N, CA, C, O and the ligand as a Tripos MOL2 file, in Angstrom:
@<TRIPOS>MOLECULE
protein
  285   283    72     0     0
PROTEIN
NO_CHARGES

@<TRIPOS>ATOM
      1 N           0.8450   -1.1920   -0.0090 N.3       1 MET1
      2 CA          0.0130   -0.0380   -0.0170 C.3       1 MET1
      3 C           0.9060    1.2380   -0.0050 C.2       1 MET1
      4 O           1.8680    1.3310    0.7560 O.2       1 MET1
      5 N           0.5530    2.2040   -0.8680 N.am      2 SER2
      6 CA          1.3380    3.4590   -0.9310 C.3       2 SER2
      7 C           0.4400    4.6460   -0.6640 C.2       2 SER2
      8 O          -0.7500    4.6220   -0.9780 O.2       2 SER2
      9 N           1.0120    5.6760   -0.0860 N.am      3 THR3
     10 CA          0.3270    6.9440    0.1000 C.3       3 THR3
     11 C           1.0990    8.0090   -0.6170 C.2       3 THR3
     12 O           2.3180    8.1090   -0.4750 O.2       3 THR3
     13 N           0.3900    8.8170   -1.3970 N.am      4 ILE4
     14 CA          1.0490    9.8280   -2.1910 C.3       4 ILE4
     15 C           0.2550   11.1260   -2.0100 C.2       4 ILE4
     16 O          -0.9690   11.1200   -1.8850 O.2       4 ILE4
     17 N           1.0170   12.2640   -2.0010 N.am      5 LYS5
     18 CA          0.3630   13.5650   -1.9240 C.3       5 LYS5
     19 C           0.7700   14.3650   -3.1000 C.2       5 LYS5
     20 O           1.9500   14.6360   -3.3270 O.2       5 LYS5
     21 N          -0.2690   14.7620   -3.8860 N.am      6 TYR6
     22 CA          0.0050   15.5700   -5.0880 C.3       6 TYR6
     23 C          -0.4440   16.9860   -4.9700 C.2       6 TYR6
     24 O          -1.4840   17.2690   -4.3740 O.2       6 TYR6
     25 N           0.3320   17.8950   -5.5360 N.am      7 SER7
     26 CA         -0.0830   19.2690   -5.6580 C.3       7 SER7
     27 C          -0.9090   19.4280   -6.9840 C.2       7 SER7
     28 O          -0.4270   19.1060   -8.0700 O.2       7 SER7
     29 N          -2.1180   19.9160   -6.8520 N.am      8 VAL8
     30 CA         -3.0070   20.0450   -8.0120 C.3       8 VAL8
     31 C          -3.5600   21.4540   -8.0350 C.2       8 VAL8
     32 O          -4.5480   21.7540   -7.3650 O.2       8 VAL8
     33 N          -2.9020   22.3420   -8.8300 N.am      9 PRO9
     34 CA         -3.2120   23.7680   -8.8190 C.3       9 PRO9
     35 C          -4.6490   24.0740   -9.2780 C.2       9 PRO9
     36 O          -5.2160   25.0760   -8.8420 O.2       9 PRO9
     37 N          -5.2380   23.2660  -10.1190 N.am     10 ASN10
     38 CA         -6.5630   23.5580  -10.6660 C.3      10 ASN10
     39 C          -7.7010   23.4060   -9.6690 C.2      10 ASN10
     40 O          -8.8360   23.7700   -9.9780 O.2      10 ASN10
     41 N          -7.4310   22.8840   -8.4930 N.am     11 ILE11
     42 CA         -8.4910   22.7910   -7.4900 C.3      11 ILE11
     43 C          -8.8140   24.2020   -6.9880 C.2      11 ILE11
     44 O          -7.9530   24.9280   -6.4900 O.2      11 ILE11
     45 N         -10.1360   24.5670   -7.1470 N.am     12 SER12
     46 CA        -10.5290   25.9030   -6.7320 C.3      12 SER12
     47 C         -11.6980   25.9300   -5.7780 C.2      12 SER12
     48 O         -11.9470   26.9500   -5.1360 O.2      12 SER12
     49 N         -12.4160   24.8420   -5.6720 N.am     13 CYS13
     50 CA        -13.5570   24.8630   -4.8150 C.3      13 CYS13
     51 C         -13.9890   23.4470   -4.4480 C.2      13 CYS13
     52 O         -13.3560   22.4730   -4.8570 O.2      13 CYS13
     53 N         -15.0730   23.3360   -3.6710 N.am     14 ASN14
     54 CA        -15.4780   22.0130   -3.2110 C.3      14 ASN14
     55 C         -16.0510   21.1440   -4.3270 C.2      14 ASN14
     56 O         -16.1030   19.9190   -4.2220 O.2      14 ASN14
     57 N         -16.4720   21.8040   -5.3850 N.am     15 HIS15
     58 CA        -16.9560   21.0230   -6.5370 C.3      15 HIS15
     59 C         -15.7370   20.2580   -7.1390 C.2      15 HIS15
     60 O         -15.8280   19.0730   -7.4600 O.2      15 HIS15
     61 N         -14.6640   20.9390   -7.2710 N.am     16 CYS16
     62 CA        -13.4250   20.2530   -7.7370 C.3      16 CYS16
     63 C         -13.0490   19.0900   -6.8460 C.2      16 CYS16
     64 O         -12.7060   18.0020   -7.3110 O.2      16 CYS16
     65 N         -13.1240   19.3520   -5.5440 N.am     17 VAL17
     66 CA        -12.8080   18.2830   -4.5830 C.3      17 VAL17
     67 C         -13.6680   17.0820   -4.7950 C.2      17 VAL17
     68 O         -13.1730   15.9550   -4.8110 O.2      17 VAL17
     69 N         -14.9830   17.3020   -4.9630 N.am     18 HIS18
     70 CA        -15.9160   16.1980   -5.1450 C.3      18 HIS18
     71 C         -15.6240   15.4660   -6.4120 C.2      18 HIS18
     72 O         -15.5970   14.2350   -6.4060 O.2      18 HIS18
     73 N         -15.3930   16.1850   -7.5520 N.am     19 THR19
     74 CA        -15.0790   15.5690   -8.7840 C.3      19 THR19
     75 C         -13.8540   14.6620   -8.7180 C.2      19 THR19
     76 O         -13.8760   13.5200   -9.1770 O.2      19 THR19
     77 N         -12.7770   15.2080   -8.1290 N.am     20 ILE20
     78 CA        -11.5350   14.4360   -8.0070 C.3      20 ILE20
     79 C         -11.7470   13.1930   -7.1770 C.2      20 ILE20
     80 O         -11.3270   12.0950   -7.5420 O.2      20 ILE20
     81 N         -12.4170   13.3930   -6.0340 N.am     21 GLN21
     82 CA        -12.5920   12.2330   -5.1160 C.3      21 GLN21
     83 C         -13.4300   11.1680   -5.7790 C.2      21 GLN21
     84 O         -13.1400    9.9780   -5.6520 O.2      21 GLN21
     85 N         -14.4710   11.5810   -6.4870 N.am     22 THR22
     86 CA        -15.3460   10.6020   -7.1630 C.3      22 THR22
     87 C         -14.6080    9.8760   -8.2720 C.2      22 THR22
     88 O         -14.6500    8.6480   -8.3540 O.2      22 THR22
     89 N         -13.9430   10.6200   -9.1100 N.am     23 GLU23
     90 CA        -13.3360   10.0170  -10.3190 C.3      23 GLU23
     91 C         -12.0990    9.1150   -9.9230 C.2      23 GLU23
     92 O         -11.9460    8.0100  -10.4440 O.2      23 GLU23
     93 N         -11.2890    9.5860   -9.0550 N.am     24 VAL24
     94 CA        -10.1070    8.7980   -8.6660 C.3      24 VAL24
     95 C         -10.5270    7.5430   -7.8970 C.2      24 VAL24
     96 O          -9.9170    6.4870   -8.0630 O.2      24 VAL24
     97 N         -11.5420    7.6440   -7.0750 N.am     25 ALA25
     98 CA        -11.9970    6.5080   -6.2980 C.3      25 ALA25
     99 C         -12.4710    5.3910   -7.2110 C.2      25 ALA25
    100 O         -12.4850    4.2320   -6.7970 O.2      25 ALA25
    101 N         -12.8590    5.7040   -8.4430 N.am     26 ASP26
    102 CA        -13.3210    4.7230   -9.3940 C.3      26 ASP26
    103 C         -12.2290    3.8430   -9.9730 C.2      26 ASP26
    104 O         -12.5080    2.7980  -10.5610 O.2      26 ASP26
    105 N         -10.9870    4.2690   -9.8060 N.am     27 LEU27
    106 CA         -9.8340    3.4500  -10.3270 C.3      27 LEU27
    107 C          -9.7020    2.2210   -9.3830 C.2      27 LEU27
    108 O          -9.8180    2.3070   -8.1610 O.2      27 LEU27
    109 N          -9.4540    1.0850  -10.0510 N.am     28 GLU28
    110 CA         -9.2890   -0.1170   -9.2840 C.3      28 GLU28
    111 C          -8.0160   -0.0540   -8.4480 C.2      28 GLU28
    112 O          -6.9520    0.2590   -8.9820 O.2      28 GLU28
    113 N          -8.0960   -0.3340   -7.1960 N.am     29 GLY29
    114 CA         -6.9220   -0.3400   -6.3440 C.3      29 GLY29
    115 C          -6.8190    0.8840   -5.4060 C.2      29 GLY29
    116 O          -5.9620    0.9400   -4.5250 O.2      29 GLY29
    117 N          -7.7010    1.8350   -5.6230 N.am     30 ILE30
    118 CA         -7.6390    3.0860   -4.8010 C.3      30 ILE30
    119 C          -8.3370    2.7470   -3.4740 C.2      30 ILE30
    120 O          -9.4510    2.2240   -3.4430 O.2      30 ILE30
    121 N          -7.6360    3.0680   -2.3910 N.am     31 LYS31
    122 CA         -8.1900    2.8340   -1.0860 C.3      31 LYS31
    123 C          -8.8650    4.0550   -0.4940 C.2      31 LYS31
    124 O          -9.9160    3.9290    0.1350 O.2      31 LYS31
    125 N          -8.2910    5.2270   -0.6770 N.am     32 SER32
    126 CA         -8.8730    6.4360   -0.2540 C.3      32 SER32
    127 C          -8.3470    7.6350   -1.0270 C.2      32 SER32
    128 O          -7.2140    7.6310   -1.5100 O.2      32 SER32
    129 N          -9.1910    8.6670   -1.1370 N.am     33 VAL33
    130 CA         -8.8070    9.9250   -1.8310 C.3      33 VAL33
    131 C          -9.2870   11.0670   -0.9990 C.2      33 VAL33
    132 O         -10.4760   11.1660   -0.6970 O.2      33 VAL33
    133 N          -8.3680   11.9490   -0.6170 N.am     34 LYS34
    134 CA         -8.7870   13.1520    0.1070 C.3      34 LYS34
    135 C          -8.2430   14.3950   -0.6230 C.2      34 LYS34
    136 O          -7.0290   14.5920   -0.6860 O.2      34 LYS34
    137 N          -9.1330   15.2260   -1.1700 N.am     35 ALA35
    138 CA         -8.6950   16.4170   -1.8260 C.3      35 ALA35
    139 C          -9.0270   17.5820   -0.8910 C.2      35 ALA35
    140 O         -10.0080   17.5360   -0.1500 O.2      35 ALA35
    141 N          -8.2000   18.6190   -0.9380 N.am     36 ASP36
    142 CA         -8.4150   19.7910   -0.0770 C.3      36 ASP36
    143 C          -8.4150   21.0660   -0.9280 C.2      36 ASP36
    144 O          -7.4320   21.3420   -1.6160 O.2      36 ASP36
    145 N          -9.4950   21.8390   -0.8920 N.am     37 ALA37
    146 CA         -9.6010   23.0310   -1.6940 C.3      37 ALA37
    147 C          -8.7050   24.1560   -1.2060 C.2      37 ALA37
    148 O          -8.2780   25.0040   -1.9890 O.2      37 ALA37
    149 N          -8.4240   24.1620    0.0810 N.am     38 ALA38
    150 CA         -7.5920   25.2330    0.6220 C.3      38 ALA38
    151 C          -6.0980   25.0370    0.2850 C.2      38 ALA38
    152 O          -5.4140   25.9890   -0.0910 O.2      38 ALA38
    153 N          -5.6130   23.8200    0.4210 N.am     39 THR39
    154 CA         -4.2040   23.5850    0.1520 C.3      39 THR39
    155 C          -3.9160   23.1020   -1.2480 C.2      39 THR39
    156 O          -2.7640   23.0390   -1.6770 O.2      39 THR39
    157 N          -5.0030   22.7520   -1.9730 N.am     40 ARG40
    158 CA         -4.8540   22.2030   -3.3550 C.3      40 ARG40
    159 C          -3.9650   20.9580   -3.3740 C.2      40 ARG40
    160 O          -3.1680   20.7580   -4.2910 O.2      40 ARG40
    161 N          -4.1180   20.1460   -2.3640 N.am     41 VAL41
    162 CA         -3.4170   18.9100   -2.2530 C.3      41 VAL41
    163 C          -4.4060   17.7130   -2.2740 C.2      41 VAL41
    164 O          -5.4740   17.7290   -1.6610 O.2      41 VAL41
    165 N          -3.9770   16.6980   -3.0100 N.am     42 VAL42
    166 CA         -4.7680   15.4610   -3.0250 C.3      42 VAL42
    167 C          -3.9610   14.3270   -2.4560 C.2      42 VAL42
    168 O          -2.8820   13.9990   -2.9500 O.2      42 VAL42
    169 N          -4.4950   13.7260   -1.4070 N.am     43 GLU43
    170 CA         -3.7860   12.6000   -0.7990 C.3      43 GLU43
    171 C          -4.5130   11.3440   -1.1220 C.2      43 GLU43
    172 O          -5.7090   11.2000   -0.8690 O.2      43 GLU43
    173 N          -3.7250   10.3810   -1.7210 N.am     44 ILE44
    174 CA         -4.3000    9.1440   -2.2230 C.3      44 ILE44
    175 C          -3.5790    7.9550   -1.6330 C.2      44 ILE44
    176 O          -2.3500    7.9070   -1.5850 O.2      44 ILE44
    177 N          -4.3600    7.0060   -1.1880 N.am     45 VAL45
    178 CA         -3.8020    5.7640   -0.6940 C.3      45 VAL45
    179 C          -4.2190    4.6770   -1.6910 C.2      45 VAL45
    180 O          -5.4010    4.5510   -2.0130 O.2      45 VAL45
    181 N          -3.2500    3.8940   -2.1790 N.am     46 PHE46
    182 CA         -3.5840    2.9560   -3.2370 C.3      46 PHE46
    183 C          -2.7350    1.7150   -3.1910 C.2      46 PHE46
    184 O          -1.7010    1.6580   -2.5270 O.2      46 PHE46
    185 N          -3.1950    0.7380   -3.9050 N.am     47 ASP47
    186 CA         -2.5080   -0.5180   -4.0530 C.3      47 ASP47
    187 C          -2.5920   -0.9600   -5.5470 C.2      47 ASP47
    188 O          -3.4080   -0.4310   -6.3020 O.2      47 ASP47
    189 N          -1.7950   -1.8720   -5.9340 N.am     48 ALA48
    190 CA         -1.9600   -2.4070   -7.3280 C.3      48 ALA48
    191 C          -3.4040   -2.9210   -7.5100 C.2      48 ALA48
    192 O          -3.9700   -3.4350   -6.5460 O.2      48 ALA48
    193 N          -4.0020   -2.8110   -8.6550 N.am     49 PRO49
    194 CA         -3.4060   -2.4070   -9.9380 C.3      49 PRO49
    195 C          -3.3350   -0.8540  -10.1300 C.2      49 PRO49
    196 O          -2.9360   -0.3960  -11.2010 O.2      49 PRO49
    197 N          -3.6920   -0.1010   -9.1710 N.am     50 ALA50
    198 CA         -3.5130    1.3700   -9.3280 C.3      50 ALA50
    199 C          -2.0150    1.6790   -9.3090 C.2      50 ALA50
    200 O          -1.2280    0.9390   -8.7190 O.2      50 ALA50
    201 N          -1.6310    2.7790   -9.9620 N.am     51 SER51
    202 CA         -0.2200    3.1950   -9.9270 C.3      51 SER51
    203 C          -0.1920    4.7080  -10.0730 C.2      51 SER51
    204 O          -1.1710    5.3430  -10.4660 O.2      51 SER51
    205 N           0.9450    5.2460   -9.7490 N.am     52 GLU52
    206 CA          1.0730    6.7120   -9.9220 C.3      52 GLU52
    207 C           0.8090    7.1610  -11.3400 C.2      52 GLU52
    208 O           0.2030    8.2090  -11.5630 O.2      52 GLU52
    209 N           1.2640    6.3640  -12.3130 N.am     53 GLU53
    210 CA          1.0670    6.6920  -13.6930 C.3      53 GLU53
    211 C          -0.4030    6.7110  -14.0660 C.2      53 GLU53
    212 O          -0.8680    7.6160  -14.7600 O.2      53 GLU53
    213 N          -1.1200    5.7200  -13.6050 N.am     54 LYS54
    214 CA         -2.5500    5.6750  -13.8900 C.3      54 LYS54
    215 C          -3.3090    6.8200  -13.2230 C.2      54 LYS54
    216 O          -4.2020    7.4330  -13.8080 O.2      54 LYS54
    217 N          -2.9170    7.0820  -11.9710 N.am     55 ILE55
    218 CA         -3.5690    8.1980  -11.2610 C.3      55 ILE55
    219 C          -3.3260    9.5220  -11.9210 C.2      55 ILE55
    220 O          -4.2320   10.3400  -12.0750 O.2      55 ILE55
    221 N          -2.0670    9.7250  -12.3170 N.am     56 LYS56
    222 CA         -1.7280   11.0190  -12.9610 C.3      56 LYS56
    223 C          -2.4060   11.1730  -14.3330 C.2      56 LYS56
    224 O          -2.8380   12.2610  -14.7110 O.2      56 LYS56
    225 N          -2.4860   10.0600  -15.0570 N.am     57 ALA57
    226 CA         -3.1650   10.0920  -16.3850 C.3      57 ALA57
    227 C          -4.6310   10.4250  -16.2340 C.2      57 ALA57
    228 O          -5.1960   11.1780  -17.0290 O.2      57 ALA57
    229 N          -5.2370    9.8660  -15.2190 N.am     58 LEU58
    230 CA         -6.6980   10.1670  -14.9730 C.3      58 LEU58
    231 C          -6.8880   11.6240  -14.5530 C.2      58 LEU58
    232 O          -7.8060   12.2950  -15.0250 O.2      58 LEU58
    233 N          -6.0250   12.1080  -13.6720 N.am     59 MET59
    234 CA         -6.1120   13.4640  -13.1810 C.3      59 MET59
    235 C          -6.0070   14.4450  -14.3840 C.2      59 MET59
    236 O          -6.7430   15.4290  -14.4580 O.2      59 MET59
    237 N          -5.0980   14.1570  -15.2950 N.am     60 ALA60
    238 CA         -4.9500   15.0300  -16.4550 C.3      60 ALA60
    239 C          -6.1740   14.9780  -17.3500 C.2      60 ALA60
    240 O          -6.6110   15.9930  -17.8930 O.2      60 ALA60
    241 N          -6.7310   13.7540  -17.4980 N.am     61 GLU61
    242 CA         -7.8940   13.5400  -18.3240 C.3      61 GLU61
    243 C          -9.1130   14.3610  -17.7940 C.2      61 GLU61
    244 O          -9.8660   14.9130  -18.5960 O.2      61 GLU61
    245 N          -9.2990   14.4370  -16.5150 N.am     62 ILE62
    246 CA        -10.4430   15.1110  -15.9630 C.3      62 ILE62
    247 C         -10.1070   16.5930  -15.6900 C.2      62 ILE62
    248 O         -10.8470   17.2890  -14.9940 O.2      62 ILE62
    249 N          -8.9810   17.0570  -16.2500 N.am     63 ASN63
    250 CA         -8.6150   18.4540  -16.2020 C.3      63 ASN63
    251 C          -8.0690   18.9410  -14.8630 C.2      63 ASN63
    252 O          -8.1430   20.1340  -14.5660 O.2      63 ASN63
    253 N          -7.5400   18.0660  -14.0780 N.am     64 TYR64
    254 CA         -6.8310   18.4250  -12.8260 C.3      64 TYR64
    255 C          -5.4560   17.8200  -12.8500 C.2      64 TYR64
    256 O          -5.1620   16.9270  -12.0560 O.2      64 TYR64
    257 N          -4.5570   18.3080  -13.7880 N.am     65 PRO65
    258 CA         -3.2720   17.7300  -13.8740 C.3      65 PRO65
    259 C          -2.4090   17.8970  -12.5560 C.2      65 PRO65
    260 O          -2.4890   18.9230  -11.8810 O.2      65 PRO65
    261 N          -1.6300   16.9040  -12.2440 N.am     66 VAL66
    262 CA         -0.7680   16.9400  -11.1400 C.3      66 VAL66
    263 C           0.4700   17.7920  -11.4430 C.2      66 VAL66
    264 O           1.1560   17.5640  -12.4390 O.2      66 VAL66
    265 N           0.7460   18.7590  -10.5920 N.am     67 ALA67
    266 CA          1.9110   19.6510  -10.8200 C.3      67 ALA67
    267 C           3.2050   19.0470  -10.2400 C.2      67 ALA67
    268 O           4.3110   19.3630  -10.6760 O.2      67 ALA67
    269 N           3.0230   18.1720   -9.2460 N.am     68 GLY68
    270 CA          4.1860   17.5290   -8.5860 C.3      68 GLY68
    271 C           3.7730   17.0260   -7.2470 C.2      68 GLY68
    272 O           2.5960   17.0160   -6.8890 O.2      68 GLY68
    273 N           4.7930   16.5950   -6.4920 N.am     69 LEU69
    274 CA          4.4980   16.0820   -5.1800 C.3      69 LEU69
    275 C           4.3020   17.2010   -4.1980 C.2      69 LEU69
    276 O           5.0180   18.2020   -4.2180 O.2      69 LEU69
    277 N           3.3190   17.0210   -3.3310 N.am     70 ALA70
    278 CA          3.0840   18.0310   -2.2790 C.3      70 ALA70
    279 C           3.9850   17.6880   -1.0660 C.2      70 ALA70
    280 O           4.2960   16.5270   -0.7990 O.2      70 ALA70
    281 N           4.3610   18.6950   -0.3930 N.am     71 ILE71
    282 CA          5.2560   18.4440    0.7780 C.3      71 ILE71
    283 C           4.3730   18.1840    2.0380 C.2      71 ILE71
    284 O           4.9010   17.9520    3.1250 O.2      71 ILE71
    285 CU        -14.1230   23.8580   -8.2280 Cu       72 CU72
@<TRIPOS>BOND
     1     1     2 1
     2     2     3 1
     3     3     4 2
     4     3     5 am
     5     5     6 1
     6     6     7 1
     7     7     8 2
     8     7     9 am
     9     9    10 1
    10    10    11 1
    11    11    12 2
    12    11    13 am
    13    13    14 1
    14    14    15 1
    15    15    16 2
    16    15    17 am
    17    17    18 1
    18    18    19 1
    19    19    20 2
    20    19    21 am
    21    21    22 1
    22    22    23 1
    23    23    24 2
    24    23    25 am
    25    25    26 1
    26    26    27 1
    27    27    28 2
    28    27    29 am
    29    29    30 1
    30    30    31 1
    31    31    32 2
    32    31    33 am
    33    33    34 1
    34    34    35 1
    35    35    36 2
    36    35    37 am
    37    37    38 1
    38    38    39 1
    39    39    40 2
    40    39    41 am
    41    41    42 1
    42    42    43 1
    43    43    44 2
    44    43    45 am
    45    45    46 1
    46    46    47 1
    47    47    48 2
    48    47    49 am
    49    49    50 1
    50    50    51 1
    51    51    52 2
    52    51    53 am
    53    53    54 1
    54    54    55 1
    55    55    56 2
    56    55    57 am
    57    57    58 1
    58    58    59 1
    59    59    60 2
    60    59    61 am
    61    61    62 1
    62    62    63 1
    63    63    64 2
    64    63    65 am
    65    65    66 1
    66    66    67 1
    67    67    68 2
    68    67    69 am
    69    69    70 1
    70    70    71 1
    71    71    72 2
    72    71    73 am
    73    73    74 1
    74    74    75 1
    75    75    76 2
    76    75    77 am
    77    77    78 1
    78    78    79 1
    79    79    80 2
    80    79    81 am
    81    81    82 1
    82    82    83 1
    83    83    84 2
    84    83    85 am
    85    85    86 1
    86    86    87 1
    87    87    88 2
    88    87    89 am
    89    89    90 1
    90    90    91 1
    91    91    92 2
    92    91    93 am
    93    93    94 1
    94    94    95 1
    95    95    96 2
    96    95    97 am
    97    97    98 1
    98    98    99 1
    99    99   100 2
   100    99   101 am
   101   101   102 1
   102   102   103 1
   103   103   104 2
   104   103   105 am
   105   105   106 1
   106   106   107 1
   107   107   108 2
   108   107   109 am
   109   109   110 1
   110   110   111 1
   111   111   112 2
   112   111   113 am
   113   113   114 1
   114   114   115 1
   115   115   116 2
   116   115   117 am
   117   117   118 1
   118   118   119 1
   119   119   120 2
   120   119   121 am
   121   121   122 1
   122   122   123 1
   123   123   124 2
   124   123   125 am
   125   125   126 1
   126   126   127 1
   127   127   128 2
   128   127   129 am
   129   129   130 1
   130   130   131 1
   131   131   132 2
   132   131   133 am
   133   133   134 1
   134   134   135 1
   135   135   136 2
   136   135   137 am
   137   137   138 1
   138   138   139 1
   139   139   140 2
   140   139   141 am
   141   141   142 1
   142   142   143 1
   143   143   144 2
   144   143   145 am
   145   145   146 1
   146   146   147 1
   147   147   148 2
   148   147   149 am
   149   149   150 1
   150   150   151 1
   151   151   152 2
   152   151   153 am
   153   153   154 1
   154   154   155 1
   155   155   156 2
   156   155   157 am
   157   157   158 1
   158   158   159 1
   159   159   160 2
   160   159   161 am
   161   161   162 1
   162   162   163 1
   163   163   164 2
   164   163   165 am
   165   165   166 1
   166   166   167 1
   167   167   168 2
   168   167   169 am
   169   169   170 1
   170   170   171 1
   171   171   172 2
   172   171   173 am
   173   173   174 1
   174   174   175 1
   175   175   176 2
   176   175   177 am
   177   177   178 1
   178   178   179 1
   179   179   180 2
   180   179   181 am
   181   181   182 1
   182   182   183 1
   183   183   184 2
   184   183   185 am
   185   185   186 1
   186   186   187 1
   187   187   188 2
   188   187   189 am
   189   189   190 1
   190   190   191 1
   191   191   192 2
   192   191   193 am
   193   193   194 1
   194   194   195 1
   195   195   196 2
   196   195   197 am
   197   197   198 1
   198   198   199 1
   199   199   200 2
   200   199   201 am
   201   201   202 1
   202   202   203 1
   203   203   204 2
   204   203   205 am
   205   205   206 1
   206   206   207 1
   207   207   208 2
   208   207   209 am
   209   209   210 1
   210   210   211 1
   211   211   212 2
   212   211   213 am
   213   213   214 1
   214   214   215 1
   215   215   216 2
   216   215   217 am
   217   217   218 1
   218   218   219 1
   219   219   220 2
   220   219   221 am
   221   221   222 1
   222   222   223 1
   223   223   224 2
   224   223   225 am
   225   225   226 1
   226   226   227 1
   227   227   228 2
   228   227   229 am
   229   229   230 1
   230   230   231 1
   231   231   232 2
   232   231   233 am
   233   233   234 1
   234   234   235 1
   235   235   236 2
   236   235   237 am
   237   237   238 1
   238   238   239 1
   239   239   240 2
   240   239   241 am
   241   241   242 1
   242   242   243 1
   243   243   244 2
   244   243   245 am
   245   245   246 1
   246   246   247 1
   247   247   248 2
   248   247   249 am
   249   249   250 1
   250   250   251 1
   251   251   252 2
   252   251   253 am
   253   253   254 1
   254   254   255 1
   255   255   256 2
   256   255   257 am
   257   257   258 1
   258   258   259 1
   259   259   260 2
   260   259   261 am
   261   261   262 1
   262   262   263 1
   263   263   264 2
   264   263   265 am
   265   265   266 1
   266   266   267 1
   267   267   268 2
   268   267   269 am
   269   269   270 1
   270   270   271 1
   271   271   272 2
   272   271   273 am
   273   273   274 1
   274   274   275 1
   275   275   276 2
   276   275   277 am
   277   277   278 1
   278   278   279 1
   279   279   280 2
   280   279   281 am
   281   281   282 1
   282   282   283 1
   283   283   284 2
@<TRIPOS>SUBSTRUCTURE
     1 MET1         2 RESIDUE 1 A MET
     2 SER2         6 RESIDUE 1 A SER
     3 THR3        10 RESIDUE 1 A THR
     4 ILE4        14 RESIDUE 1 A ILE
     5 LYS5        18 RESIDUE 1 A LYS
     6 TYR6        22 RESIDUE 1 A TYR
     7 SER7        26 RESIDUE 1 A SER
     8 VAL8        30 RESIDUE 1 A VAL
     9 PRO9        34 RESIDUE 1 A PRO
    10 ASN10       38 RESIDUE 1 A ASN
    11 ILE11       42 RESIDUE 1 A ILE
    12 SER12       46 RESIDUE 1 A SER
    13 CYS13       50 RESIDUE 1 A CYS
    14 ASN14       54 RESIDUE 1 A ASN
    15 HIS15       58 RESIDUE 1 A HIS
    16 CYS16       62 RESIDUE 1 A CYS
    17 VAL17       66 RESIDUE 1 A VAL
    18 HIS18       70 RESIDUE 1 A HIS
    19 THR19       74 RESIDUE 1 A THR
    20 ILE20       78 RESIDUE 1 A ILE
    21 GLN21       82 RESIDUE 1 A GLN
    22 THR22       86 RESIDUE 1 A THR
    23 GLU23       90 RESIDUE 1 A GLU
    24 VAL24       94 RESIDUE 1 A VAL
    25 ALA25       98 RESIDUE 1 A ALA
    26 ASP26      102 RESIDUE 1 A ASP
    27 LEU27      106 RESIDUE 1 A LEU
    28 GLU28      110 RESIDUE 1 A GLU
    29 GLY29      114 RESIDUE 1 A GLY
    30 ILE30      118 RESIDUE 1 A ILE
    31 LYS31      122 RESIDUE 1 A LYS
    32 SER32      126 RESIDUE 1 A SER
    33 VAL33      130 RESIDUE 1 A VAL
    34 LYS34      134 RESIDUE 1 A LYS
    35 ALA35      138 RESIDUE 1 A ALA
    36 ASP36      142 RESIDUE 1 A ASP
    37 ALA37      146 RESIDUE 1 A ALA
    38 ALA38      150 RESIDUE 1 A ALA
    39 THR39      154 RESIDUE 1 A THR
    40 ARG40      158 RESIDUE 1 A ARG
    41 VAL41      162 RESIDUE 1 A VAL
    42 VAL42      166 RESIDUE 1 A VAL
    43 GLU43      170 RESIDUE 1 A GLU
    44 ILE44      174 RESIDUE 1 A ILE
    45 VAL45      178 RESIDUE 1 A VAL
    46 PHE46      182 RESIDUE 1 A PHE
    47 ASP47      186 RESIDUE 1 A ASP
    48 ALA48      190 RESIDUE 1 A ALA
    49 PRO49      194 RESIDUE 1 A PRO
    50 ALA50      198 RESIDUE 1 A ALA
    51 SER51      202 RESIDUE 1 A SER
    52 GLU52      206 RESIDUE 1 A GLU
    53 GLU53      210 RESIDUE 1 A GLU
    54 LYS54      214 RESIDUE 1 A LYS
    55 ILE55      218 RESIDUE 1 A ILE
    56 LYS56      222 RESIDUE 1 A LYS
    57 ALA57      226 RESIDUE 1 A ALA
    58 LEU58      230 RESIDUE 1 A LEU
    59 MET59      234 RESIDUE 1 A MET
    60 ALA60      238 RESIDUE 1 A ALA
    61 GLU61      242 RESIDUE 1 A GLU
    62 ILE62      246 RESIDUE 1 A ILE
    63 ASN63      250 RESIDUE 1 A ASN
    64 TYR64      254 RESIDUE 1 A TYR
    65 PRO65      258 RESIDUE 1 A PRO
    66 VAL66      262 RESIDUE 1 A VAL
    67 ALA67      266 RESIDUE 1 A ALA
    68 GLY68      270 RESIDUE 1 A GLY
    69 LEU69      274 RESIDUE 1 A LEU
    70 ALA70      278 RESIDUE 1 A ALA
    71 ILE71      282 RESIDUE 1 A ILE
    72 CU72       285 GROUP 0 **** ****
């Protein structure tokens, strides 16, 4: 199981938070998704078959590209 925190600059409101949480949670292997509109950070816990590549590809597809790792 891996936990990753991504910086996602396109998050601007709770609607974005909801969209990201719903879409990412649909990927197989995702255990939890927490997006935060204030910090613009998305914290994801996942296991195979999910991967960072698949998560990042999906985020880009739904118009919330990952800018990098959040500290
Ligand atoms: Cu929004």
